C-alpha positions as CSV (number, residue, x, y, z in Angstrom):
1,M,-42.6,6.4,-42.2
2,S,-40.4,3.7,-40.9
3,L,-36.8,3.6,-42.0
4,I,-36.4,-0.1,-41.4
5,K,-38.3,-3.3,-42.3
6,Y,-38.4,-6.5,-40.3
7,E,-39.3,-10.1,-40.9
8,E,-38.8,-13.5,-39.2
9,N,-38.2,-16.9,-40.7
10,G,-37.8,-19.7,-38.2
11,K,-35.0,-18.7,-35.8
12,I,-33.7,-15.9,-38.0
13,G,-34.8,-12.3,-38.0
14,T,-33.9,-9.9,-40.8
15,I,-33.8,-6.1,-40.3
16,T,-33.6,-4.2,-43.6
17,L,-32.4,-0.6,-43.7
18,D,-34.9,1.0,-46.0
19,N,-33.9,4.7,-46.7
20,D,-32.3,4.6,-50.1
21,K,-33.1,8.3,-50.6
22,Q,-30.6,9.1,-47.8
23,R,-28.2,6.2,-48.7
24,N,-29.3,4.4,-45.5
25,A,-27.5,7.0,-43.4
26,L,-27.4,6.3,-39.7
27,S,-29.5,9.3,-38.9
28,L,-30.8,9.7,-35.3
29,E,-34.2,8.5,-36.4
30,L,-32.8,5.3,-38.0
31,I,-30.5,4.7,-35.0
32,R,-33.5,4.9,-32.6
33,E,-35.6,2.6,-34.8
34,L,-32.8,0.0,-35.1
35,D,-32.1,0.2,-31.3
36,A,-35.8,-0.3,-30.5
37,K,-36.1,-3.3,-32.8
38,L,-33.0,-4.9,-31.3
39,T,-34.4,-4.3,-27.8
40,E,-37.6,-6.0,-28.8
41,I,-35.9,-8.9,-30.4
42,A,-33.7,-9.4,-27.3
43,N,-36.6,-9.3,-24.9
44,E,-38.8,-11.7,-26.9
45,R,-36.0,-14.3,-27.3
46,K,-37.9,-15.9,-30.2
47,I,-35.0,-15.9,-32.6
48,N,-31.3,-16.8,-32.5
49,V,-29.8,-14.7,-35.3
50,V,-30.3,-11.2,-36.5
51,I,-29.3,-10.3,-40.1
52,I,-28.9,-6.6,-40.8
53,Q,-29.1,-5.8,-44.5
54,A,-30.1,-2.9,-46.7
55,E,-32.0,-2.0,-49.8
56,G,-30.8,0.5,-52.4
57,K,-27.5,1.6,-53.9
58,V,-25.5,1.4,-50.7
59,F,-25.5,-0.6,-47.4
60,S,-25.0,2.5,-45.4
61,S,-23.1,5.8,-46.0
62,G,-22.6,6.5,-42.3
63,H,-24.0,9.4,-40.3
64,N,-26.3,12.0,-41.9
65,L,-23.9,14.9,-42.1
66,R,-26.9,17.3,-42.2
67,E,-27.4,16.4,-38.5
68,I,-23.9,17.6,-37.7
69,D,-23.5,20.6,-40.0
70,G,-24.2,23.7,-37.9
71,A,-25.9,21.8,-35.1
72,P,-25.4,22.8,-31.5
73,V,-22.6,20.7,-29.8
74,E,-25.3,19.2,-27.5
75,D,-27.2,17.8,-30.4
76,V,-24.1,16.4,-32.0
77,A,-23.1,14.8,-28.7
78,N,-26.6,13.3,-28.4
79,L,-26.3,11.8,-31.9
80,F,-23.0,10.1,-31.0
81,E,-24.2,8.9,-27.6
82,E,-27.2,7.2,-29.2
83,C,-25.1,5.7,-31.9
84,Q,-22.8,4.3,-29.1
85,A,-25.8,2.9,-27.3
86,L,-26.8,1.1,-30.6
87,M,-23.3,-0.4,-30.9
88,E,-23.5,-1.6,-27.3
89,K,-27.0,-3.0,-28.0
90,I,-25.5,-5.1,-30.9
91,R,-22.8,-6.3,-28.6
92,N,-25.1,-7.1,-25.6
93,I,-28.2,-8.8,-27.1
94,P,-28.2,-12.6,-26.8
95,Q,-28.7,-13.1,-30.5
96,V,-25.8,-13.3,-33.0
97,V,-25.8,-10.3,-35.3
98,I,-24.7,-10.7,-39.0
99,S,-24.2,-7.8,-41.3
100,K,-25.1,-8.7,-44.9
101,V,-23.4,-6.1,-47.2
102,H,-24.5,-5.9,-50.8
103,A,-22.7,-2.7,-51.8
104,I,-20.9,0.3,-50.2
105,A,-20.4,0.6,-46.4
106,T,-18.7,3.8,-45.3
107,A,-17.8,5.6,-42.0
108,A,-20.5,4.7,-39.4
109,G,-21.8,2.2,-42.0
110,A,-18.5,0.4,-41.8
111,Q,-18.6,0.8,-38.1
112,L,-22.0,-1.1,-38.1
113,V,-20.4,-4.0,-40.0
114,A,-17.4,-4.0,-37.7
115,A,-19.6,-4.0,-34.6
116,S,-21.6,-7.0,-35.8
117,D,-20.6,-10.4,-34.6
118,L,-20.3,-11.7,-38.1
119,A,-20.4,-10.2,-41.6
120,I,-20.8,-11.5,-45.2
121,A,-20.5,-9.3,-48.3
122,S,-21.0,-9.5,-52.0
123,D,-17.8,-9.4,-54.1
124,N,-18.7,-6.0,-55.4
125,S,-18.9,-4.4,-51.9
126,L,-16.6,-1.6,-50.9
127,F,-15.6,-0.3,-47.5
128,A,-14.1,3.0,-46.4
129,T,-13.8,5.4,-43.5
130,P,-13.5,8.6,-45.5
131,G,-13.6,11.2,-42.7
132,T,-10.2,12.7,-43.7
133,L,-11.8,13.7,-47.0
134,I,-14.3,16.0,-45.3
135,G,-12.1,17.3,-42.5
136,L,-13.7,15.2,-39.7
137,F,-11.6,12.0,-39.0
138,C,-13.7,8.9,-38.5
139,H,-12.9,8.8,-34.7
140,T,-15.8,6.6,-33.7
141,P,-15.8,4.2,-36.6
142,A,-12.0,3.8,-35.9
143,V,-12.8,2.0,-32.6
144,F,-14.5,-1.1,-34.1
145,V,-12.6,-1.0,-37.4
146,S,-9.3,-1.1,-35.6
147,R,-10.5,-3.9,-33.4
148,N,-11.3,-6.0,-36.5
149,L,-8.5,-5.2,-38.9
150,D,-4.8,-5.5,-38.3
151,R,-3.3,-2.2,-37.1
152,K,-1.5,-1.2,-40.3
153,K,-4.5,-1.9,-42.5
154,A,-6.9,0.0,-40.1
155,A,-4.5,2.9,-40.2
156,E,-4.4,2.9,-44.0
157,L,-8.2,2.8,-44.2
158,L,-8.6,5.7,-41.7
159,F,-5.7,7.9,-42.9
160,T,-6.2,7.6,-46.7
161,G,-10.1,7.5,-46.7
162,D,-9.8,5.2,-49.7
163,F,-12.0,2.2,-50.4
164,I,-10.9,-1.4,-49.9
165,T,-12.6,-4.3,-51.7
166,A,-14.6,-7.0,-50.1
167,E,-11.7,-9.4,-50.6
168,E,-9.3,-7.1,-48.8
169,A,-11.9,-6.7,-46.0
170,K,-12.0,-10.4,-45.6
171,I,-8.2,-10.9,-45.7
172,H,-7.7,-8.3,-43.0
173,G,-10.6,-9.4,-40.8
174,L,-13.5,-6.9,-41.3
175,I,-15.8,-9.5,-42.8
176,N,-16.0,-13.3,-42.7
177,R,-17.1,-14.3,-46.2
178,V,-17.2,-12.9,-49.7
179,V,-19.7,-14.3,-52.2
180,P,-21.0,-13.4,-55.7
181,L,-23.8,-10.8,-55.5
182,E,-26.3,-13.2,-57.1
183,K,-25.6,-15.7,-54.3
184,L,-25.6,-13.3,-51.4
185,D,-29.1,-14.1,-50.2
186,E,-28.6,-17.9,-50.5
187,E,-25.2,-17.9,-48.8
188,T,-26.3,-15.5,-46.0
189,E,-29.2,-17.8,-45.2
190,K,-26.8,-20.8,-45.0
191,F,-24.4,-18.8,-42.8
192,A,-27.2,-17.6,-40.5
193,N,-28.7,-21.1,-40.2
194,S,-25.3,-22.6,-39.2
195,V,-25.6,-20.4,-36.1
196,A,-29.4,-20.3,-35.6
197,R,-29.7,-24.1,-35.2
198,H,-28.0,-23.9,-31.8
199,S,-29.4,-23.1,-28.3
200,L,-30.0,-19.3,-27.7
201,A,-28.9,-19.8,-24.1
202,V,-25.6,-21.3,-25.3
203,L,-25.1,-18.6,-28.0
204,E,-25.8,-15.9,-25.4
205,A,-23.3,-17.3,-22.9
206,G,-20.7,-17.7,-25.6
207,K,-21.1,-14.2,-27.0
208,K,-20.7,-12.7,-23.5
209,Q,-17.6,-14.7,-22.7
210,L,-16.0,-14.2,-26.0
211,Y,-16.1,-10.4,-25.8
212,T,-15.3,-10.3,-22.1
213,Q,-12.1,-12.4,-22.3
214,L,-10.9,-10.3,-25.3
215,Q,-10.7,-7.3,-22.9
216,I,-8.5,-9.2,-20.5
217,T,-4.8,-8.5,-21.3
218,N,-3.1,-11.4,-19.5
219,D,-3.7,-14.8,-21.3
220,F,-4.0,-16.7,-18.0
221,D,-6.3,-14.2,-16.4
222,A,-8.5,-14.7,-19.5
223,L,-8.3,-18.4,-19.1
224,T,-9.1,-18.3,-15.4
225,Y,-12.2,-16.2,-16.2
226,S,-13.2,-18.5,-19.0
227,S,-12.7,-21.6,-17.0
228,D,-15.0,-20.3,-14.3
229,V,-17.6,-19.5,-16.9
230,M,-17.3,-23.0,-18.5
231,V,-17.6,-24.7,-15.1
232,K,-20.8,-22.8,-14.3
233,N,-22.3,-23.3,-17.8
234,S,-21.6,-27.0,-17.7
235,Q,-24.4,-27.3,-15.2
236,K,-27.0,-25.4,-17.3
237,P,-29.9,-27.4,-18.8
238,D,-28.7,-27.1,-22.4
239,A,-25.2,-28.2,-21.6
240,V,-26.5,-31.2,-19.7
241,E,-28.9,-32.1,-22.5
242,G,-26.3,-31.5,-25.2
243,I,-23.7,-33.7,-23.6
244,R,-26.2,-36.5,-23.0
245,A,-27.5,-36.3,-26.5
246,F,-24.0,-36.5,-27.9
247,L,-23.2,-39.6,-25.7
248,E,-26.5,-41.2,-26.6
249,K,-26.0,-40.4,-30.3
250,R,-29.3,-38.5,-30.7
251,P,-30.3,-34.9,-31.6
252,A,-30.4,-32.5,-28.7
253,E,-33.6,-30.9,-27.6
254,W,-32.8,-27.4,-26.6
255,S,-34.7,-25.7,-23.8
256,D,-35.6,-22.7,-26.1
257,R,-37.1,-24.7,-28.9
């Protein structure tokens, strides 16, 4: 039985984690399913935005601890390697990935939110990295969480294991928007459409440049790299079309439409 569901609506694809019995844990099986679906989406290039949502009481509780408890170290290593590959897939596909959080996201579930390009949550959502409570620090979730939140808030989340609210998560940079639960579907659709209306080629180039320049320490080295990217992309078909459409005061016709 599949642990995810998928549907498309225009330029938006929605992946739903559908394993409420295990609190949508990022089990090895779910990780592989999600990775395979994202690979398919990236290769087909039919959509511009991927929404990751969940059904059930929680968004995701993180890893399935039964896959770690008593398991050979090789199996545990494989689990985390495949999870890392999934996070890399989210980062590397051309589509913009939006996490849509309706409830609790903990540990690797919070990591999934942090690894997404954008995130929206209901006002009753809660976030935590509670590894300290079970004796296994959230080492891997700490990577993306600490790259989203300011340092002191990330440290608080990781060292205490306590929940933060959706509003706190927004203030400190883990998510973009907080909306009432009853408006989560509507507002997520609006949010996704504000991105999906653009050229996939442009989104892909922008996503790659954004994350690459963030890894460059020196501001002017980052600017040199980004200037080179912008010069090259100015000659691409959608840039030529977009500029001409703007100057001619007409809607642009993107190459991937």
